[in-house]
N, C-alpha and C positions, 0 to 999 in steps of 0.2 A: 506830118503822121495823117492819115486819114480816116473816116470814122465810117463804119456803114448805114449810119442812121443820121439824119438830120437833125439839130438840137430841137427844132420843134416837136418832129415825132417820138426823141427819145423822149422828150420832157413827158408828152400823151401817155405812153407808154409805163412811167411811173406813175403817173397820177391812177393810170387806171389798174396797177397792180397796188398801190396803196387802198384804192377803197376797196375792191376785192378781198383784200385784209381785213379791213375794216369790217367790211359784211361779215364774214367768216365768224370775226370775232362777237360780233351782236348776237349771232344765230346762237353761238354757245353760251353767250348769257341767257340769251331768250330761253336755252332748250333746259340748260340748270334754274333757272326759275320757277319754271313749270314742273319739273323732277321735285323742288319742295313743296311747292304748293299742295299737290299730290301727296307726300309725306305727311304723316301727323307729327303734330308739334312733341316735343319733348315729354311734355305732361301727358300727353291724350293715351300714353302706351301703359301707363298705369291709374288713369280714371277709369274706375269700373264704367261709370255712367254714358264715358265716350266707348269704350269698348263692348257696350250690350247695347248701345243704342240703335242699332239698325234693328232689335226687336221690339221695341215700343212698339205698340198696339198706340194706334193714332187716331183721331178724332176721325180723319177723312176714312180710315181703313173701314173702322165701325158703320160709318153714314153707307160707305161704298154697299156692304154685306146686307144692310136694312133694305137699301134701294134694289137689291138683284129684287130681278121679276120669278117669282115662283109660279111654277106653271100646273104644278100638281099636286094639291093636297100639303103644299109647304114640305114636300119629299124631293119633287125635280126642280133645279133653275133653268130658266133660259139660257142654252149655251154653255154648260157646264157638263164636266165630265163624271161620271159618277159610274161606282162597281156597288150592285147589290150582291152579297153574297151569304150562302147559306148552305147547312149539309145537302149532301145529295135528297131530292124527294123532298125537299124542306121548302117548296112552297114559291119559290122564287119567277119559275116562268107564268104562275097564276095569278102574281101579282103584277106581273109586266104586261102580260096580255089585260089585265084590267085596268093598269094604266091606259095603256095602249089604244082601247075602246074610247077610256075615258078622255085620250088628247084628241085622237083624231078629228073631232068636229072643227077643230081651231087649226089643227097644223097637218103638214103631212107626215105620215108616218110609216116607217119603215120598220118591220119588225124581222132580221137577220136568224133563222131557225136552222138550226147545225144540229141540235141535240135531239130533235123528236124523231121517234122511229116512225118507221112508214104508217106503223096503226093508228099512231096518234096526227099524223098530219092532217086526213081528212078534216078533224075535227077542228083541229088549229085553223086549217084555211077557212072553215063554215065560221068562225069565230072572228076572222078579220074581215071576211066579206060583211058580214053582219054589222061590224060597229065601225066598218070603213075605212080599216087601213091596210097596209099591203105587207105580205107574208114572203121573205125569201127562202131559197133552197137550192144549193148547189148542185146537192145530185141529183135533184129531178129536172136539172138543166145540163146534167151530163157532164156537168164543171168539178168544180172544187172552191173551198172555201179563200186556196191562194188568190184564184183568180177574181174571186171578190173583193180581195184586199188589192191587186192590182189595178181593180177599177176605182177605187176607191182613192188610190193613189195618184192616179190620172186625176181627177177631180179635183183633188188640191193643190197640184201644179199645175193644173190650167186653171184656177184660180176662182173655180166653180161657185157661183151664190148658193149659199146653204140656208140660209136667214128661214125659218118656218118648218125645219125640218127637223123632226126627231127620229133618232134612230136608237133601236134597240139590239142587244146581239146575244144571243142563245145557244151556245156558251163561250167564254173567254178559251177553254180549253180546245175549243176545233179552232181556232186562229193563231193561236201563237202559244208557247214553250214557257210555261209562267215560271219554269226552274231554272230557267238560263237567263242571265241578263242582260245578254246583248236582246237575244231574241223580243224578250220582252220591251225594251228599252225602244226598241224598234217600232213595235205595233203600236205601245203610249204614244208615241212620237207622232204616228199617224192617225190615231184618236182624236190629239189635241189639235192637229193640224185640221180635223173638222170641225170642231169648236171654233176656231177662228175664222173657220168662213160661215160660220153663224147657226151650226148644226147644235143639236142637243144630244147626248150621246151617253146611255145606259148599257154598261155591261152587266152580263149575268156571271158571277163565280161562285165559285165552291170554297168550303172552310174546311180545315183539316178534319181528320176523322175524330181526334180526340182534341178536347178541350185545353185550353191553358192552364197553370196552376190554379189561379184564380176564378177559374170556373168558365170564362169567357169564352166564345167562338173567335177563332185565328182565321185569318184570311190565308189561302192557300195559296203560296207561290213566295219569291222572293221577296226580300223585304220593301224594296226600291218602289213596287208596285202601289204601294199605299202613298208615298209623296209623289207619284203620277196622277194621281186623279185630284179632284176636288172635293168630292164626296165619297166617303166610304161606306156604307150602311150594310148594317147586319140584319138578319132575318132570322129572329127567333122563336120557334115553333113548339105547341104542347103537342100531346100525343092524342088521336081521336079518343073524344069523349063518347057516351053511349048511342049519340046519335051521327056518329062520324062528323063529328064538326071537330076543326082543328084552326086553335088560336093562331094567329101569327102577328110578330108585334117589329115592325122595320125599328131600327134601333142606329142613329148616325154616330160612328165611332170619330170620323175625320170630316170634318165641315170646314168649305169658305165664305158660306152664307148660314142665312135663319135656318136649317133645316130642323124639323122636330120630329118627334117619336110619332107612328100612328099605327093603331093596331086595327086588323082584319078578321073577319072569319071565313073560314073554308071549307064549303061545304064538299067531302072527299067523294060522293054518290054524285051530285049533279055538277061538280066542279066550280059551283058560284062562290062571287066572292062577295062579302058583305063588310062596307068599310064600316067601325064603329065608332062612337062618337066619344069614346074615353080610351085613354093608353093603359092596356095590361100590363103589367112587368112580368110575361111568360119566363123571363129568368129563373126571377124569384119562386113561378110555382112549381116549374120545373126540377130547382133544386130542393124546394120544401117535398115532391112528391119523391127525389130521390132519397131524401132522408129518411122519410115515412117508411121508404121499405128496408133501408139498414138500422131503423129501430123496432120493426115489427116484432122480432124475438121480445124484445121486453116490455113492449105494449102487451104482448097476448102474457105474459106474467105480472105488470098491474089488471090488468082486468079477471086475472084468475082472481088473484087477491080481495078483487072487489067485487067480484060474482054475488056475494051472498049477504052484501051490504057495504054504508061505508065503514071507512078506519080512520085511526087517529094518523094525522102525516107520520109520525117518528114511528108508528106498528106496520103502516104500511110497506116504508122505506126499507125496514128491517125484512119483513115477509119475504120484499122482492131481490134484496141483495142474498138471501141464505138460499132462493127459490132457483136465481139466474146464475149464481157466484160470479156475479159480475162485481169489476169496483164499486164501494159508494158512490165517489165522482161521477162514473158514466151512467150510473143508474139517475142520481140526482139530476142531471142533464137533461135523460129523457123526459122524466118527471115534469120539470119547469117550462118545457118545450110545448105540453099536450095540457097541460092544468091551466086554470083561470076560475078566475072571480064570476065572469060573465057570462052567464047560460046560452047566452048568443054568441060566443066568439066559435066563430067556424071551425079553428083550429084546436076548440077545446077537446077533448076525451073525456076529462075528467072535471070535477067541478068541485071548487073547495070552498067552504063557510067558515066562516069564524066563531065557535062557537063562545057565548056571553061568559060560562065557566071555564076563567082561568085564559080566556081566548085562545082556547085550543083551535088548531088548524083540524077541522072534519075532510075528508075528501070519500067526493062518492063517483060512481059512473054518469057522464053526463046524460039526462035522459033521451030515449031513442024521440026519431020524429023533431027536435029540436035542432034547428038551422042556425 
């Protein structure tokens, strides 16, 4: 009987087969070990500290936030992506121009202006020229915002170094459909790509026409937008005062560094911005004014009742309830809102004095001319 293989060859092939099988077995063991290492231990599935641990704030995270370089008034952080959101004509362009002018001496500032009318562009260009930053507009170049987007994509794709660049985009609506998750996601990925190349990006956006149930501004667009940026800052504005001055407060809603509130005034005649050294709660002022308008009918009844002189508190309330035909609870609420023992209380309309006899509450109109 003959064999096709000599004995030495046969033994050699058997050794190789055994070695290969052993190698496969070891590979399977290593794979199983790797999967086991990645899988949570049985107790981790029910341990709240382990399950929620990924969201614990760490010392390193806080130190990173503190160490982030703020490049403009504790509002703009270097290489961050921010959205400034306000109602239409809410002052966002004026604030962005002001910031661009102050940043221009240190940075290369590009202001993508796609929201201005032809009548506004000359003044905007003059401001940019005077303060040393560059304004970009696609219409005047015979192109479109899409062409600008393609150019920016090429910069990120080609690895352009954008350190020292600050880019303002006015407004978001001109560059993407904020109601489309797909379109918004692609645009914000591009903006994030610019920051990864070193640029600092500020996007100007709009809020919804109507505020939330809590009276706060709401960003216009899909909810994902808030998650795609480092900072979302709302701009709250008062109405013009008699001197045509509007007060603007920048109020951070979402932050990834130590951004602070800041207040500015805007002269709507000269369009000049001035930074204040203190923060004004514009939201509270607007709410107080709205409440005052709602309370005006009852305020008139109180003023009529006190026109001929002060009254005891109980008598005043009875008169106003009878005259207004409104619930006592509503009348008392309005009284408490505008009554004070301090004649210098700016919100007071009526002054309460405690009489020595029986500790009676005596109410009178606030003296004219007292602020």
